[in-house]
N, C-alpha and C positions, 0 to 999 in steps of 0.2 A: 489537572483536575484526571482524574478515574474512571475508565471509560465505562465502569462500571454505573455512573454517575449521568450520564448520556440518555435521553427520554427518546423512545423509539422513532419520533420525527424530526429528531435533530441531526443531521445527516453531513456538517463536515465543522469539525472545530480548528482543523488545521488544512494548510493548503495539500490539497492531492495534485499529483503529478503523473503525466502521459506514462504508462507500459512499454510504450513501443515508441520504436524509432524507425525512423527511416520505413515504418509503413509496418514493422516486424516487434513482433513481441519481444521484448530484450529482460523479462523476468518471469520464470516460471512462478505457475501457483499450482500445487497440488495439494485438494482434499479429497479425501477418502481416496485413496488411489487414481485418481481423475485428474489430469490436465484441466483447468477452467483457465479461459481467454481472461486473464487481467488488465484492467481496462486502465485503473489508475491506483494510484497506494502512496499515502503518507504513513506518517510514525503512528498514526490513531485510526489507519482503517484502510479501506482500499472497498473495489467497486470491481463486480464482473458481470458478463454476459448472462440475462435468464436464460439464454437456450442452453447452460448447460448452470442451473443456478447450484449455491450454498444448499446446503442440507438447514434442516429447521432447527432452533436452538445453537447451544454452541458448539463448535467443531474444530477440531483440530486441521491444522495447514502449514504447510511448508512454501517456503518462495526460495528461487534461485537463480542467480544470474544465467540468463542462459549463456553467455559467451566468456562466462566469473571461473573461477581458478578452484569452484567445491566450495566455496562459504554459503551455508545454508543461512537460512531465520526459519526459526519453525515456532509455534504457539498455537491458540488457539484465538477464535474469533465469535463473533454473534451478528447473524444477518438481521440488517433490523430497518430497512427501507427497501421494498422492491415496486420500481417504477419505470414508465420510461425506457424497457425493456433492460433497466439495470436492477443489479442486486447491490446494496452497499452493506456492507457490510463492517463492524467497530471490532480491532485488537482488542481481544483480553485480557491476556497477558503472552508474554516474551520468553523464550527461553534465557536463560542466563548469557549476556554477550549480543542478543538479538537486537537489541536498541541500536547499540554500535554502530553493529554492521549494516542495518537498514538505515540508519542517518547517514554513516560512509556512501552509501548507493543514492542514493537521495541527491547528496549534495555532488556528489558527480553529473548525476542526470540533468540536475538545475545549472549547473558551471556548463554542459555540454549542449543546453538547450539555450541557454540567452543569447539575448541579442545582442545583449554590451556586455565589455569584459566585466568577470564578476570574479572579486578575491573569495580563497574557501571561506573566510571565515564570514564574509557577505552570502554566500549560497548557503553556509549552515544555516545564519540567521532566517533565514527564509525557510527552509526546513523546519526549523523549530517553531516559526512565527504563525500566527493565525492563519486562516483561510482569507486571502483574498476577493474569495467571491458573493 
């Protein structure tokens, strides 16, 4: 599905994963030169706290693993839902290679957070699969 096909009320096409590990952010989100508090993340979108909201319309963003080795994911997103203290954003586009890097990050997040043993293939299927919520 193309993110531009999403209606403004659709919140999730894929499962989102917490962007916090041990009570601390594990991924930086930078929008317009400001670090925002990333709440959760998927291949299709993310949410942030409304205390530091995303801009209206489309905007550029950069994601970086806080303890990573310099990998970055850059792209464009659009805020589609502002409710319950959160702003939900859909990813409109990613720079070349961004989806692969993001998928790798999310697969590791799923494996590290699982309460049962998962293979990388199992975790990747969860990342690529539909929202379970």
